[in-house]
Each structure stands twice: as structure tokens, then as C-alpha cells.
C-alpha positions as CSV (number, residue, x, y, z in Angstrom):
1,Q,-71.6,-19.3,0.6
2,V,-68.7,-19.9,2.9
3,Q,-65.5,-18.6,2.4
4,L,-62.2,-19.6,4.2
5,V,-58.5,-17.8,3.2
6,E,-55.9,-19.3,4.4
7,S,-52.4,-17.3,4.0
8,G,-48.8,-16.5,5.2
9,G,-47.2,-19.5,4.6
10,G,-43.5,-20.0,3.3
11,L,-40.6,-22.0,3.5
12,V,-38.4,-21.1,6.9
13,Q,-36.0,-23.2,8.7
14,P,-36.0,-24.9,11.7
15,G,-36.6,-22.2,14.7
16,G,-38.1,-19.5,12.5
17,S,-41.5,-18.0,13.0
18,L,-44.5,-17.6,11.0
19,R,-48.1,-16.3,11.2
20,L,-51.1,-17.0,9.3
21,S,-54.2,-15.7,8.9
22,C,-57.2,-16.7,8.3
23,A,-60.3,-14.4,6.9
24,A,-64.0,-16.0,6.8
25,S,-66.8,-14.6,5.2
26,G,-70.2,-16.3,4.7
27,I,-70.5,-17.4,8.6
28,L,-71.4,-15.7,11.4
29,F,-67.8,-15.1,12.7
30,T,-68.5,-14.1,15.8
31,I,-70.6,-16.4,17.2
32,S,-68.2,-19.5,15.9
33,N,-65.7,-21.2,17.2
34,M,-62.6,-21.0,15.2
35,G,-59.6,-23.4,14.4
36,W,-56.5,-24.1,13.0
37,Y,-55.8,-27.8,11.3
38,R,-52.7,-29.2,9.6
39,Q,-52.2,-32.2,6.7
40,A,-49.2,-33.2,6.1
41,P,-48.2,-35.7,2.9
42,G,-49.5,-39.2,3.4
43,E,-51.7,-38.0,6.5
44,Q,-54.7,-37.3,8.2
45,R,-55.7,-33.9,8.7
46,E,-55.3,-32.7,12.6
47,L,-57.0,-29.9,14.9
48,V,-54.2,-27.6,16.3
49,A,-55.6,-24.9,17.9
50,T,-59.1,-23.7,18.7
51,V,-59.8,-20.7,20.0
52,T,-63.8,-20.4,21.5
53,V,-66.2,-17.1,21.2
54,D,-65.0,-16.1,24.8
55,D,-61.3,-16.3,23.8
56,T,-60.4,-19.6,25.1
57,T,-58.0,-21.3,23.4
58,N,-56.6,-24.6,23.1
59,Y,-53.7,-26.5,22.0
60,A,-52.4,-29.7,20.6
61,D,-49.6,-31.0,22.5
62,S,-47.1,-31.2,19.5
63,V,-47.7,-27.2,19.1
64,K,-48.2,-26.3,22.9
65,G,-45.8,-23.5,24.0
66,R,-44.9,-22.8,20.6
67,F,-48.0,-21.5,18.5
68,T,-50.5,-19.0,19.7
69,I,-54.0,-18.4,18.4
70,S,-55.9,-15.4,18.6
71,R,-58.9,-13.9,16.6
72,D,-59.8,-10.5,15.1
73,N,-64.1,-10.3,15.5
74,A,-64.0,-6.9,13.7
75,K,-61.9,-8.5,10.4
76,D,-63.6,-11.7,10.7
77,T,-59.9,-13.3,10.7
78,V,-58.2,-15.8,12.9
79,Y,-54.5,-16.0,13.6
80,L,-52.0,-18.4,13.9
81,Q,-48.3,-17.1,15.5
82,M,-45.9,-20.2,14.8
83,N,-42.4,-19.9,16.5
84,S,-39.8,-22.0,17.4
85,L,-40.9,-24.3,14.1
86,K,-39.9,-28.1,13.6
87,P,-40.0,-29.6,10.7
88,E,-42.5,-31.4,11.8
89,D,-44.5,-28.8,11.5
90,T,-44.3,-29.3,7.6
91,A,-48.2,-29.2,6.6
92,V,-50.6,-27.6,4.5
93,Y,-52.5,-25.5,7.0
94,Y,-55.9,-24.7,6.9
95,C,-58.9,-22.9,8.8
96,N,-62.1,-23.8,9.8
97,S,-64.9,-24.5,13.1
98,P,-64.3,-27.5,15.2
99,Y,-67.6,-29.5,15.8
100,K,-68.4,-32.5,17.2
101,G,-64.4,-34.1,16.3
102,G,-64.5,-32.7,12.9
103,A,-64.8,-29.5,11.1
104,L,-68.3,-27.4,11.1
105,F,-68.1,-25.8,7.6
106,A,-68.1,-28.4,4.6
107,S,-66.3,-26.2,2.2
108,W,-62.1,-26.1,3.0
109,G,-60.1,-23.2,1.5
110,Q,-57.3,-23.6,-0.2
111,G,-54.8,-24.1,2.9
112,T,-51.3,-22.4,3.0
113,Q,-48.2,-24.5,2.7
114,V,-45.7,-24.3,5.9
115,S,-42.8,-25.7,4.7
116,V,-39.6,-26.4,7.2
117,S,-36.7,-27.4,6.4
118,S,-32.6,-25.9,6.6
């Protein structure tokens, strides 16, 4: 049974930082590409960062240079370090495994809320 548990969100001022974590279970984490998605109110869920099994990373243009994705295979955990946060980063953040323009796992976690506001 796939379980993805996101944590680390919160309320932060513009320019601040947060580090999100996603603990995975029930998957073969070491052979899974992983990604962070976000969904703002009234918007579709979008993929913002990916890390492959060989640690190659990719980012959406909107977060490039500010966010860093990483993984710890010993802990089956993927991280998202978010710096220089902007109000437009406000969203619920989720992790999953990117696949063919969508996500591999049908079961999503509860997500973690990130709110950027002064």
C-alpha cells in the first residue's frame, strides 16, 4: 500500500525559507523518480521539481534558482528546500512519482500547506 506523507509547511513571510519532507512507504523508493507538485486554490496541480534515481534534478521555471529538491534513499524521503519564497508560491505541496505527464501513484498524500504572506 502506497503511503506518501508530506510535512514541513507553514506560514512564512516573503523572502523566507521552508524545507518540506515527504516520507514514502509501500514503494520501491530507490528505483522511483520523485517529484514535488503544488496546487494553489482554483488552479490545477503542477509539477515544480523532480529528482531521478541518479539524482538528476529539474525545476519549473517559476522556482528555478530558489528551490532545491533532494532525496535520501536510506530514509525513503524526498525533500524540497524552498528559499526566497514569494506569495505566488502559496499552495498545498504534494510528492509523487512523475510519469508520462502525470503521476505514477494514484494515492496522494494529504499534502502540506505553504502560505507566503506578510
